[in-house]
N, C-alpha and C positions, 0 to 999 in steps of 0.2 A: 099618684105621684105627684108630688111637687119639686121646683126645679124655683132657687131662689140665684139670682147673682146678684153679688154686692157692687158697687163700683165706691170706693171713695173720693170726692171730688179732687182733682188735681189743684196742683205746689200753687196755694194764695199769694196774692202781694201782700207786702206788711211798705210799702212805699209812701202811701196818704194815712194820715188819718181820718182813718173809720169807724163806725160802727162795725164790729164783727161780722153781719149776715148782710155785710156790704163790701166787703173784701173781693174781687174783684183777682182773677187767675194774674199768674204771673206768667212772661215768657218761659220761661222754662216748664212751668203748667201746661201751659197751652200746647206746648211741644212733646208732652209728654202724653196727654189725655189721645190727643194725635196718632202716637206713637202706638199707642195699647191700645184704641178702638179699629188700630188697621189690622189688629190680630186677631182678636177674638171673632172673626166671623163663624169662626168653624164649630165655635162653642156653644155659641148660643141656638136656642132652639126651635122651630120655625114659626108659633108663634107665642106672644108673650105681652106681656104690661108692664109699661115703664113708669114708676114716681119718682120724683125728688125732690129733696130739701128744696125750701124756696131760697135759700143763701143763696148768694150771687154765685160766690162760687161753684156751689155743687151745683147749680141750674146752667151754666156755662160750660160746664163738664159734660150736663146730660146732652145741649146741645151740639157739640162738636162731637161725642159718639153719635148721634141722631145723623148730623152730617156726614158721617164715613160709614154708617150702617144704613141708610136710606130708613132711614124712622122719621115718617112724617111727623113735625114738630108737634101740630094740635095735638096729639093724642097722647106728648108724656103730661101726667098729671103731677102736678106740683102741691105738697101737703106742705103746709107746717107745721104738722108736728112731728114730721122727719128732719124737723133743725134741730137734732139733740143728739149729746153725747153720750147718752144714756142708754147701755145694751139692752137693760129691761123694758124703757121706755119704746126702744127700735123695735121689739120681740112684741110689744101690744100696737102697733101696727099693722108688722107683716099680719099678724097673726085677724087681719080685719080685712083680707085682701078676699073678695068672691071667691067660691071657689071655683065659678065658673070657667077661671083662669088659672091654669096648671103653672104658667112661667111667667113669674117677676123678675126685673129688673129694676136696682134701686140704686140711687145717688144719693147718698148721704156722708156721713162725717166719724171721726174717732173719737174720742176710745170707744162709742158705741158698735163701728163695725168689727174693731178688733176681738173686742170683748165680747161679740153676737155668733163672732166665728168658733171663738177659742171656748163657746158654751155648746153649741149647736154643730160645730163639726166633730170629724177625727183623727182630727189632724191639728196639733199646735204650732199655731201663726202668732210668731213675737210680737209682728206687728206689718197690720196692712197699710202701708206707705202713701201715700197721696198719687191718685191716678189704678190704684192697686187696685187687682181684678179678682173676685173667689165668686167661683160656681158652688153651691150646693144642694144635693139632690136629697129629698123627704121619701120613706116610703108610705108615709101619711097622704088621703085622699083631701082630708080636711086643710086648711089653716089653722085654725085654732086649735088641731090637735098635732100640730107636728113637734119633733121630739127630735133625739140625736141624729142627723144628717149627715152626709158623706159629702168629702169636699171631693168636685169634681176634675173642679182644673184650677189653679193660682195663678195671675199675670201681674209679674211687678214690672213698672219700667227698667229699675237698674240690670235686671236679668234679662229682658228684652235688646237694651242697648249694649248688652258684655256680646251681642251678634254683630253689631253694628260697624264698618270697615271706621277705621280711625281718622281718615281721612277725610272721606264724603258723607258721615255719618248713615249712609244707606244698609241694610242688609246686605252679608257678605251670604250668599250662596255658594 
């Protein structure tokens, strides 16, 4: 069985004219990444490998999740070929994962993530928003053979914010 967690980079800033790959996170993106990262620990497998696009916004999102989840930064693998918006290119990269790893956490981009989730998941997702988290499980034992999987968990910032107090921004218990 293989488990894949796809996390779309958090909201990026368009404040300064930069090459797309160099755009940083916006303040909202930073806050949303921390919010989602603070809620996912119970949905993560015990062991996993972490891959990220080399785009600054994806790297920064991965760093925020790493900080919240105590993932050593030097274990994150940055891959240029994850800087893609094409789901077929994303699929090719995922299918190269070494089979010694049953669990892969990947930080990437849309439209690749939403289209991948809709191709390989069992539920339709209109859009995986920035800082969105989708966990998929596959019955196959070889990454290159993954077919239709099961969506195990979806966490999006806007749903998490609905449960926060409008006064403090903190979760209501």
